[in-house]
ZAMI-783527 format. One record per residue (C-alpha): residue in three letters; y, z, x; residue number from 1; chain. Coordinates in steps of 0.02 Angstrom, whole numbers, plus 32768, in hexadecimal, padded with zeros to 4 digits. Layout:
BEGIN
+-------+------+------+------+------+------+
| kolpa |   yy |   zz |   xx | fiba | dodo |
+-------+------+------+------+------+------+
|   ALA |    Y |    Z |    X |  NUM |    A |
...
+-------+------+------+------+------+------+
END
This chain:
BEGIN
+-------+------+------+------+------+------+
| kolpa |   yy |   zz |   xx | fiba | dodo |
+-------+------+------+------+------+------+
|   MET | 8000 | 8000 | 8000 |    1 |    A |
|   ALA | 80A5 | 7FCA | 804B |    2 |    A |
|   LEU | 8137 | 8040 | 8042 |    3 |    A |
|   PRO | 81DA | 8001 | 7FF7 |    4 |    A |
|   PRO | 8261 | 7FD6 | 8076 |    5 |    A |
|   ALA | 82B7 | 8067 | 80CC |    6 |    A |
|   THR | 8359 | 8042 | 806F |    7 |    A |
|   TRP | 8305 | 806D | 7FCB |    8 |    A |
|   ALA | 8363 | 80F9 | 7F72 |    9 |    A |
|   ALA | 8314 | 8195 | 7F2B |   10 |    A |
|   PRO | 8305 | 8194 | 7E6F |   11 |    A |
|   ALA | 8381 | 8202 | 7E13 |   12 |    A |
|   PRO | 8335 | 8299 | 7DBC |   13 |    A |
|   PRO | 832B | 8282 | 7D00 |   14 |    A |
|   ALA | 83BD | 82CD | 7CA1 |   15 |    A |
|   VAL | 834C | 8325 | 7C23 |   16 |    A |
|   ALA | 82D9 | 83B6 | 7C4B |   17 |    A |
|   LYS | 822B | 836C | 7C4B |   18 |    A |
|   ALA | 8198 | 8367 | 7CC0 |   19 |    A |
|   PRO | 81A4 | 82D6 | 7D3A |   20 |    A |
|   THR | 8133 | 8244 | 7D15 |   21 |    A |
|   PRO | 80B2 | 8209 | 7D94 |   22 |    A |
|   ALA | 8125 | 8176 | 7DBB |   23 |    A |
|   GLU | 81B8 | 81EB | 7DDA |   24 |    A |
|   CYS | 814E | 8258 | 7E4A |   25 |    A |
|   GLY | 8111 | 81BE | 7EA7 |   26 |    A |
|   ASN | 81C4 | 8182 | 7EC0 |   27 |    A |
|   TRP | 81F7 | 822A | 7F06 |   28 |    A |
|   ALA | 815D | 822D | 7F77 |   29 |    A |
|   VAL | 8189 | 8181 | 7FBD |   30 |    A |
|   HIS | 823D | 81BA | 7FD6 |   31 |    A |
|   MET | 81FD | 8253 | 8032 |   32 |    A |
|   LEU | 8195 | 81E5 | 80A7 |   33 |    A |
|   HIS | 8230 | 817C | 80CD |   34 |    A |
|   GLU | 8291 | 821B | 80F1 |   35 |    A |
|   MET | 820B | 8256 | 816C |   36 |    A |
|   MET | 8213 | 81AE | 81C8 |   37 |    A |
|   SER | 82D1 | 81B0 | 81CD |   38 |    A |
|   PRO | 8331 | 81AC | 8272 |   39 |    A |
|   ASP | 83A0 | 8239 | 822F |   40 |    A |
|   PRO | 83A2 | 82E1 | 828B |   41 |    A |
|   PRO | 830E | 8351 | 8260 |   42 |    A |
|   ALA | 837B | 83CE | 8202 |   43 |    A |
|   VAL | 83BB | 8345 | 818E |   44 |    A |
|   ILE | 830C | 82FF | 8173 |   45 |    A |
|   GLY | 82CA | 83AE | 8153 |   46 |    A |
|   ALA | 834D | 83D1 | 80CE |   47 |    A |
|   HIS | 832A | 832C | 8076 |   48 |    A |
|   VAL | 826E | 8345 | 807D |   49 |    A |
|   GLN | 827F | 83F7 | 803A |   50 |    A |
|   GLN | 82E8 | 83B4 | 7FA9 |   51 |    A |
|   SER | 8264 | 8330 | 7F84 |   52 |    A |
|   ILE | 81D8 | 83AF | 7F8A |   53 |    A |
|   ALA | 8237 | 8421 | 7F14 |   54 |    A |
|   VAL | 824E | 8395 | 7E97 |   55 |    A |
|   ILE | 8198 | 8362 | 7EA4 |   56 |    A |
|   THR | 814B | 840F | 7E9B |   57 |    A |
|   GLN | 81C3 | 8468 | 7E27 |   58 |    A |
|   GLY | 81E7 | 83D6 | 7DB7 |   59 |    A |
|   VAL | 828C | 83B0 | 7D67 |   60 |    A |
|   GLY | 82ED | 842F | 7D03 |   61 |    A |
|   GLY | 8271 | 84BA | 7D2B |   62 |    A |
|   VAL | 81DD | 845C | 7CE1 |   63 |    A |
|   ALA | 814F | 845A | 7D5E |   64 |    A |
|   ALA | 80FC | 83BE | 7D9F |   65 |    A |
|   PRO | 8056 | 838E | 7D50 |   66 |    A |
|   ALA | 7FC0 | 83F3 | 7D89 |   67 |    A |
|   TRP | 7F70 | 835A | 7DD8 |   68 |    A |
|   PHE | 8004 | 8336 | 7E48 |   69 |    A |
|   MET | 7FF5 | 83B3 | 7ED7 |   70 |    A |
|   PRO | 7F39 | 8397 | 7EEF |   71 |    A |
|   ALA | 7F5C | 82DC | 7EF1 |   72 |    A |
|   ILE | 7FE3 | 82F2 | 7F75 |   73 |    A |
|   ALA | 7F72 | 8364 | 7FDB |   74 |    A |
|   GLY | 7EE6 | 82E3 | 7FD1 |   75 |    A |
|   ALA | 7F5B | 8258 | 8006 |   76 |    A |
|   LEU | 7F9E | 82BD | 8099 |   77 |    A |
|   ALA | 7EF4 | 82F7 | 80D8 |   78 |    A |
|   PRO | 7ECB | 8259 | 813C |   79 |    A |
|   ILE | 7F7C | 8254 | 8180 |   80 |    A |
|   ASN | 7F70 | 8309 | 81B9 |   81 |    A |
|   ALA | 7EC5 | 82E8 | 8207 |   82 |    A |
|   ARG | 7F0C | 8255 | 8268 |   83 |    A |
|   LEU | 7FA0 | 82BD | 82A1 |   84 |    A |
|   ASP | 7F27 | 8343 | 82E0 |   85 |    A |
|   GLN | 7EC8 | 82BE | 833F |   86 |    A |
|   LEU | 7F66 | 8273 | 838A |   87 |    A |
|   SER | 7FA2 | 8320 | 83BD |   88 |    A |
|   ALA | 7EFC | 8343 | 8414 |   89 |    A |
|   GLN | 7F05 | 8299 | 846B |   90 |    A |
|   LEU | 7FB4 | 82C1 | 84A9 |   91 |    A |
|   LEU | 7F7A | 836B | 84EA |   92 |    A |
|   ARG | 7EE6 | 8316 | 8540 |   93 |    A |
|   MET | 7F5A | 8298 | 8593 |   94 |    A |
|   GLU | 7FCA | 8325 | 85D0 |   95 |    A |
|   ALA | 7F34 | 8384 | 8614 |   96 |    A |
|   ARG | 7EF1 | 82E9 | 866C |   97 |    A |
|   SER | 7F9D | 82CA | 86B8 |   98 |    A |
|   VAL | 7FA1 | 837C | 86FC |   99 |    A |
|   ASN | 7EED | 836E | 873A |  100 |    A |
|   TYR | 7F12 | 82C9 | 8791 |  101 |    A |
|   LYS | 7F9C | 831F | 87F4 |  102 |    A |
|   VAL | 7F2B | 83B4 | 881B |  103 |    A |
|   ILE | 7EB8 | 8349 | 8887 |  104 |    A |
|   PHE | 7F47 | 8320 | 88FB |  105 |    A |
|   ALA | 7F79 | 83D6 | 8906 |  106 |    A |
|   ASP | 7EC2 | 8400 | 8929 |  107 |    A |
|   VAL | 7EC3 | 8389 | 89BD |  108 |    A |
|   ALA | 7F58 | 83EC | 8A00 |  109 |    A |
|   GLY | 7EF4 | 848E | 89E8 |  110 |    A |
|   GLN | 7F59 | 84D1 | 8955 |  111 |    A |
|   ASN | 7EC4 | 84DD | 88DC |  112 |    A |
|   LEU | 7F2B | 84DA | 883B |  113 |    A |
|   PRO | 7EE0 | 84FC | 878F |  114 |    A |
|   LEU | 7E91 | 8473 | 8727 |  115 |    A |
|   SER | 7EC2 | 845A | 8671 |  116 |    A |
|   PRO | 7E30 | 8453 | 85F6 |  117 |    A |
|   LEU | 7E31 | 83BA | 8585 |  118 |    A |
|   PRO | 7E35 | 83D4 | 84C9 |  119 |    A |
|   LEU | 7DBD | 8376 | 8459 |  120 |    A |
|   VAL | 7E0A | 82DB | 8408 |  121 |    A |
|   ALA | 7D7F | 82CE | 8388 |  122 |    A |
|   PRO | 7D0B | 8351 | 833E |  123 |    A |
|   VAL | 7C6D | 836C | 83A4 |  124 |    A |
|   GLY | 7BE7 | 83D3 | 8350 |  125 |    A |
|   ALA | 7C36 | 8471 | 830A |  126 |    A |
|   ASN | 7CD1 | 845D | 8378 |  127 |    A |
|   PRO | 7D6B | 8417 | 831F |  128 |    A |
|   ILE | 7DF1 | 83A3 | 8361 |  129 |    A |
|   GLY | 7E5B | 83FF | 83E1 |  130 |    A |
|   ALA | 7DD3 | 847B | 8413 |  131 |    A |
|   LEU | 7DCE | 84B2 | 84C9 |  132 |    A |
|   PRO | 7D2F | 84DB | 8529 |  133 |    A |
|   GLY | 7D5A | 858F | 8559 |  134 |    A |
|   PRO | 7D71 | 85D5 | 84A8 |  135 |    A |
|   ALA | 7CD3 | 8577 | 8476 |  136 |    A |
|   GLY | 7C71 | 85D6 | 84FA |  137 |    A |
|   VAL | 7C62 | 8544 | 8574 |  138 |    A |
|   TYR | 7C92 | 855F | 862B |  139 |    A |
|   PHE | 7D1E | 84ED | 866A |  140 |    A |
|   PRO | 7D44 | 84F0 | 8725 |  141 |    A |
|   ALA | 7DE8 | 8548 | 8749 |  142 |    A |
|   THR | 7E13 | 84E1 | 87E4 |  143 |    A |
|   ALA | 7DE3 | 843F | 8839 |  144 |    A |
|   ASN | 7D7C | 84A2 | 88B6 |  145 |    A |
|   GLU | 7D14 | 84EC | 8829 |  146 |    A |
|   VAL | 7CE3 | 843D | 87F1 |  147 |    A |
|   ASN | 7C82 | 8431 | 8894 |  148 |    A |
|   SER | 7C16 | 84C4 | 8862 |  149 |    A |
|   LEU | 7BEE | 8492 | 87AD |  150 |    A |
|   THR | 7B35 | 84A7 | 878B |  151 |    A |
|   GLU | 7AC3 | 8435 | 8728 |  152 |    A |
|   VAL | 7AC6 | 84B0 | 8697 |  153 |    A |
|   GLN | 7B85 | 84B9 | 8697 |  154 |    A |
|   LEU | 7B94 | 83FB | 869E |  155 |    A |
|   ASN | 7B19 | 83ED | 860C |  156 |    A |
|   ALA | 7B80 | 846B | 85A7 |  157 |    A |
|   LEU | 7C22 | 840C | 85CC |  158 |    A |
|   ALA | 7BCF | 8367 | 859F |  159 |    A |
|   ALA | 7B91 | 83AE | 84FA |  160 |    A |
|   PHE | 7C3B | 83FA | 84D2 |  161 |    A |
|   TYR | 7C9A | 8358 | 84F4 |  162 |    A |
|   GLY | 7C13 | 82E7 | 84AE |  163 |    A |
|   VAL | 7C0E | 827F | 854D |  164 |    A |
|   LEU | 7B8D | 8263 | 85D4 |  165 |    A |
|   PHE | 7BB9 | 8293 | 8686 |  166 |    A |
|   ASP | 7B36 | 8221 | 86CB |  167 |    A |
|   GLY | 7AEF | 820E | 8779 |  168 |    A |
|   PRO | 7A4D | 8224 | 87D9 |  169 |    A |
|   THR | 7A8C | 82C1 | 8832 |  170 |    A |
|   VAL | 7AF5 | 8357 | 8804 |  171 |    A |
|   GLY | 7B79 | 8316 | 887D |  172 |    A |
|   ASP | 7B80 | 8271 | 881D |  173 |    A |
|   ARG | 7B90 | 82CF | 877A |  174 |    A |
|   ARG | 7C1F | 8337 | 87C2 |  175 |    A |
|   THR | 7C76 | 8295 | 87F4 |  176 |    A |
|   ALA | 7C61 | 8256 | 8741 |  177 |    A |
|   PHE | 7CAC | 82F9 | 8702 |  178 |    A |
|   ARG | 7D3F | 82E7 | 877B |  179 |    A |
|   SER | 7D5E | 8238 | 8737 |  180 |    A |
|   PHE | 7D58 | 827B | 8685 |  181 |    A |
|   VAL | 7DDE | 82FF | 86A8 |  182 |    A |
|   ALA | 7E42 | 827E | 870D |  183 |    A |
|   LEU | 7E27 | 82C8 | 87B8 |  184 |    A |
|   VAL | 7DE9 | 8226 | 8808 |  185 |    A |
+-------+------+------+------+------+------+
END
């Protein structure tokens, strides 16, 4: 479904006190989406969105929106929120990989800086998007030096947590695959 052009104006609230129709609620919802995508400062966007939400949820003239409306909005927003969660986790993973990439150069200079664990960007098993290995009970090496002492069991646990295979014929090869995964090589 294509959104109307950004210049589209919000519908005026009805002059009489009556519950908004589905079409009126839909128009306000579309207007709210345009407000959220606006280049205006966040405070202005926030005020406009709050006004739109008030009209949608409280209705016009004190008459509440239909009972079906809020569940419909929640259902429509669920996939958007899920995608935002995934994008947020991807951004955090990119930041962690960037830090980890720099750590290898510091490690060469003998600084042995901490590694950043990577969050999940998709659910793996019982672990949701954004989960980190430590809180899930999976050991993550604290520094680049600790990667060199990862055991087979620890590598298997990390592989299961991330849903990837750190493959290689030897433990050393698997450690190298892990380094590549966290952007150390």
